[in-house]
Structure formats: structure tokens, C-alpha cells
N, C-alpha and C positions, 0 to 999 in steps of 0.2 A: 520633572516631573512626581504630582503629589500620589503619597500613597493612595491604593485602592481596596475599600473594605467590604466583603461580601457576606450580609448581616441573613438571619434567617434562611437557612441553604440545608438540604440533606444531602453530605460529603459522599459521593462516592469516588473513592478515592485511587482507583484502578489498581487493589490488592485483591479483588476478589471478596471481600468483607462486604458485611450489608452497609448500605449507610447511614449515617451518624449525623445529629445535628452539630455543628460546629459555624465558627465562624471565621473566616481566613484573608489574612493581610497580605496583601503583593505591595511590595518596595521595589522598586527599579523592575528589576524583569527576572525577581526571584519571588518564591512564595517564603514570606517572614516568618507567618504564624496560622497554626489553624488549633482553635481553640473555641474552648465555651463561649468564655467571654472576653474579650481582649479589654487589656487594662485601659484606666479611660485617658491615659498620658500617651497611648499611642496612638487613641481613634480620632483625637481630636485635629489633626490636619489632614484626615483621609476623606477624598470620597468614599460615601455610603451606595453600597447598592443593595437595595433591599430583594433579597431574592424569592421574598413571599410563600416563602414553604417547597422552590424549588428543589431541583435537583442539581448541583455543583459537578461535573465530570471534567477529567484531564482533557485535556485537546487531544481530538481524534487522529487515528493514522491511519491511512490510505497505503497498504506495502504494495500493489499493484498499480501503479497511476500513470498514465499514457494522457499527459498535458498535451500533447503534438496530433494525438489525433484527429483534432479540426471540432469535435462535436461539445457543444453542452446543452443544458435546460433552457439556455438563452439564446446559441446562436447552433444550427443544425450543419454541416458539411459532409454532403455524398463523396469527397474525395480525401487523398490524402498526399498529394505529391503535389501542397504550394511551394512557392518560392521560399527562399530564405525568411525574407524581410516580412510574407504574411505568416510564417512560421511561427517567427518571433511572437508578432499581434495574436497569434492563437494561445501558446505558449500560456501569456500573460493574459490572457484571457480568463483560460481553464485555472490557472492557479487564485484569480479571485473569486472566482466559482466555488471553486475548491473552501476555501476560507469561510463564504458566505455561508454552507452549508456544515462548519464545524468541523472542516478539517486544517487542521493548523501544522503537520507534518505530511508529508508523502515520499514513500521511495521508486523511484519510477523505474515503470516497467521497460522503456527502451523510447526513443525516439528517432524518427528517419535523422533529422539533422541535429544531434546531440549539443552543439554550439550555442541553439538555441537556447537547450535549457540551462546549461551551464551559464549565460548573460540573468536567465532569470531567477537562478539562485541565488548571485549575487545581489540582484536587485531586492527579489523577498527578503535575503538577511539583514542588508542594508536599511529595510524600511520603508523607502520614497516607492514602491511600489505592493501591494498587499495580496498578499501569497502567502502559501504555507513555508513552513522548514522543508527542503528540498535536497536529497539525496540524488543529484543527474548519472542516469545513466549513455550507453551505447546505441547504437542503431542495433537490430538484433540480428547477430551476426549467425548464418544460415551455412547449409554444406554449400561446400566449397568458393566460402564466402561473395555470393552473388552480393551485388550490388545493395545499397541501403533501398527497403520500397519493395525489395522483388523477390520475392519467394517461390522455389519450386518443389521443395523438399525432394531430391530424386533419392534421397540415400546414400549410402556408402560405396554400394555396389556398381564397379564401373568406372572405379575411380583410384587414384593412387593415394594415400593417407598422407596430408598436406598439414604436419605439424610447425612449421617454420612460418606460414604465411597466419597462421592458427594464433603462434605467437607476437606475431609482429602485429597484429588485428589489437589484438590487447594493447600491446606498448605501444600505439598510435592514439587509443581511446585513451588510455593513463595520461599519456602526452597534452592532450587536447584537454583535459582536466574532469575527467567523468569521475563521480564518484564507485561507480558499478559498472561493468562490462556483462552483455547480456550473451548467453549464446544459447539457439534454437538446438536442442540438442534432438527433439525427437519435431517430425511435421505438425503440422494443424489442419486436420479433416476440413476444419468448420471456415480455411480458406483454400487448399488444394485437397478436393476431396478421396479418401481415403488414404491418411498419410500420418495420423497422427501417431500410430503405433510404428512409423517406422525410424528409425536411428538414424539421425544424421551427419554425426561426426564418428570418427574413430578414436578407443582409449586414446592412443598415442597423442591424439589433437587435443583432447580434453586436459592430458596432463601437462601439455607444452603451454596451453593456456593460464593451468593454477598455475605453473612454476611462474608464467610474466606476472599474473595477477599479483603473487606476492614478492615479486620482485619489485614492484612498482606502486604497492600499497593502496591498489584496489581492490573489490569485492567482486565475483561471480554469483551469476544470476543464473536459472537453466529454466527455458520454458522446457517440460518434459511430461508430455503424455504418456510414452510407454515405459512399461516396467522396466528396459535393460536404459534405459534414458534417466531414468532417476536412479538406478543403481550408480551409473558410471559418474554419474552430480555428485550423489554421495562417496564413492571413493574418493574423487579427485577436488574434496573440500570446497563445494560450489557451497554456499551460503544461504539461498535462498531458492528454493524447489516451487515454479509453479505448476502450476491443474496439478499434477501429480494422478492424473486420473486413475491407470490403470496398473496401479502399484500390485503387485504380486507378495506373497510372503517374504520374500528375499528381501525385496525392496523394501518392505515395512519394517523387516529386521536391522537393517542397514540405518534406516531412520531414527528406529530408536538407540539404536547404539551409538550416534550423534547428536540426538535432541538437544544436546548444551551447545552445538556450535551450527546446528539450524532451522531453519523457517521454511514451511511450507503455507503458499496461498494457493487457495484452493480455485478461485475464482469463479464463485456461482453464479455472480452478477452477470456476465457472460451469455454461459450456459443456461441462466434464466430469459434471458433477451435472445437468445437464438431460439429459442421454443416456442415463444410469445409473443414478441415485439417484430422479430424482423420484417414483418410484410408479407411473407409465404412462406410456404409449408418448405420444411428443411428437408433437401434432397438425401434419400438414405446413404451415399455416400458420405454427406457430414457427421454422420454419427452423432449426432445435438444428441439425440434419446439414451443412445448408448452412455455416451458422455455424463449425461444428467445421471442415468441409474448407477453408473461407476462411484460416482465422486459421492455421490449419498448414502454407498456401504464406505467406501474408504474411510472419509472424512471422520464417521465414529471412531474408529478403529486407531487413527492417527492419534485421538485427543485421547481415547485411555490408553494409549501407549505414553504418555504425557509430551508428543510431539509437540511445538508450539506453532498453531494453527493459528494466523493471521488473515485478517479482512483484504480485500484489494480485486475488485470484481472487471477489470480490463474494461474501464470506462475508458467511452470516446470516441467510441462508434455513435452513427449517426441513430440506432437505435439503439443504443445503452450508453447516454452520454454522460458526461460529465456533471455532476449535479445531483446524480442518484446514488452516487457511493454509498450511503448508508442504507442502502436495500438489502448490501450482503450482511450487514448486522439481523436484519429479520429472516434472511436466507439460513445462517448459521443456526440458529432457533428453529424454526420448520422444520428445514432440510437433515440439519448433522444432529438436532436433538442438544448444542448444548443449550446454559440456563441463557436468560438476559445477564446475568452477572458476568456468568464465564463469556460471553460475547464482550462485554463491554471489557473487560480485563484484558482480553487479546487484541481488541483496539486501541489498549492505551498503554500499559504498561509492558507490555508484548511487543507494540509498536514502539514504544521510546527502545527498547533492542534492537530490533533489528533496524533502528536509526545511529544504534551505533550511540547511543545514549542512555546507557540503562541508570546509570547515576543521577539523573538529572532534568527527563524527560518520563512524562508517563505516569507519573503519580502528584497526587494532591500531597503535598510532605513538602515540610520547611526545608529550605535551600535549594527544590527544585524550580527550571524554570516555568514562568508562570504562563502555561499553556492553559485557557479554564476556556469551558462551557457550560453555560447557567440555561438548564431547560426547564419550561413550563409544565411541569406535572413529573411523573415516575417511569423512567425508560425500562427500568428494572421491570413495572408492572406489566406494560406498554412496550417494548421497545420499537412499535414502525413510528412512534412519534417524533424520532429523529430523524426522520423522514418531510418531516415538514418546519421548514425552514422561520416560520411564524412563533414555533416554539420552541426555538432555537433565541433565549430573550437577549443573551452577550455571547460575544467571542472574542476572547481577549488572546494574543500573541504574542507572546514575548514583552507582557506587563502593559502590552497595548491594548486599549479597546477598537476592535475590529467594525465592532458592533455593540450599539452600548445599547442599554434600557430605553424604550419610548416612554 
């Protein structure tokens, strides 16, 4: 494979510093030079991509991806109970759509049929099927370990704590081959009204899950709206906390103390979609407005405390389809008050960190993996242009052009 040289680009390198003019050389699947002007002998054999003054970004990372929910901007599905054969096709399709929109890495937020993500992860990594780098996840374990796709969120009252079954679930998912096991530590009012503030697991159960996860080398993710569920997650070493909606002062303090090991994905995309694009007025018990108000208050405080907040907005529902994922970046600016540079750092450098690849992913730096997006324009001046796939002139994953400039 011939080297590729990007010229006449403004490089946003992922650190958050101002973009700078540079030439970027890719050899194999690695960035091998970031320089003012590449020497003639190194550029002779390279394919040259003239950036036309555009912005070169590290590949973008979605930290709460649902490839198996069934809906993309190209295909809408109102159901989520497809048979395994169809689910595998949907996962593959969603992976290609993500890559079309500049998302070169995805950290899964759960899949009813996790084997389909495991298969897709292999195909994407081998390069014979287009899709992002993928961390595959379990189905979303819920109170009493209800079967996949069935959520009633009854809480812990009226049932005995069952740490053995939770540990067995983690073990079974790890043996299946997932990277991540997800637990719904709180309910979800948008699915079962009035349940977001109800804790679904006992501390004993989460401790058992954490022990099993450590034993088998998998990460834990928590769906956690309720303050107590957030605290439970942090105390037991959960790595990624989703939503974090109703965090109180104690929860914020715990997150701050754990900021070197924990990530928070507040998922503004689904909240925005539930408010404005669900096709009907949300019922009061869904707590949609309360969720929006709370998360807009909590996230700036998380950022102020130095907690890594990462984009990923539960995309995959029919009213919030895969392909709109980069709307999260605009919401990070408009709702949470981050600068575009802070937002892009969250989607790149912090994205590489949540993928477990901090030393080789998420920055434009010599030796790093060549996941790159060439943008027509300056997303630091107008973050919303990233939602226009026509403004993404080139998309490279692992040194190979998924999309070349016209």
C-alpha cells in the first residue's frame, strides 16, 4: 500500500490546542510524519491528498453506540426483536453508516444479541467489511436479570439479592467474547415511566459483577440516572457511566475522585430526540424535560471537576437513528457550554482513552494509528458542519481510505 500524504491542511491534533498548518504522512496503518513540509525523498511515492485548507481531525469516537437497535438515516426499523440473522445484517449496516459519517471507533452501549457485535468487530477489524473499530458489549443486564430486550425495572424491593446470578451473567458474557458488560443500575423512565430514579441492583450484586469482570478481563458500563446508582457504579469500579442525570453532590465528589479511571457519557442526543423528534408529546412519567434540565446542569459541573465527558447519544432508535451521532457534538457546545475544541478533544483524545487505546488512538501524532477525517471547513468555528457528510471530504481508518476526495 502506497503512503498517503495530506497537504494544505489545518491539523486539529486532538489535544485541544489550536489547529496548525502541517503535512501528515501515513505509511501502512500509522501516522509517520506531522511536519511543516515533508522532505522530497519521502513524498515521492506518496498519494497526495490536497486538503484545500480544510481541517484534518483524528477519527471520531462514539462512546455510547447501539449498532443493533435497527435504525439508521438510511433504514428505519420500529422494532428491536429481529432474529439473529437479520440483526447481524443490521449491525453490519450500522457500522458502515457510522464510518460514512466520520466515526472510526465505537464503544458499544449494549446489544440484545451480543454475538452479532462480536462477529462485526472481527469483520471490521479484518477490513473486509466497512465499519469502525468496535468494543463489543453484552445485552443490558437488568434487575433480576430479565431476558435480553425485556425491561420492567421493578427495583430491588421485594426480591432477594442474587450476586451469584449477576456474576454468572458477567462470566457468560466474557466467555462469549464481549469487551464490555453493561448493567442497568437504574431504570429508564422513557421506557417504563417513573423508573429512572429507581435503583435496580443491590450493592452486593454490583460488587459480584465487578469481581467477575476483573477476573475475566472485561470492562463494566452502567446505565445510571439515579444518584444512588451513580454512586454504586463508582464505588465498585465501573469504568463508564451512562446518563449520570440526577447526580447529587456526593455522586459528583465520587466521580471527581475517580476521574482518572472513569468516563461519563451523558447522551444528549436521545434526550433531544425524545423532546423534539419522537412524533408525540412525551408523557409526564417519561421525565423527558426533567432529564434535559438535569443533564444540562450536571454536565458543566462534571467538566469543571475534570471528569472526562464523552459523546455518544443512544443513536439507533427510529427517531434518533445512527448517522445523526455527531449532533452530540453540537449539543455539547449548545447545551453544556463546552468550546468546540473541548468537544472535539472529548470525541478524539478521550475517545481513544475510553477505547483502551490511549497510546495509539485519538491524536494526530507520529506513531499513532491513521484514523483521520478531512473536513471541508473549520469545525472549531462551526461545529455543526460535521453533521453534513458531504463536508467530510476524506475518511481514513487504519491507514485505508474509506472515502477519498472527489
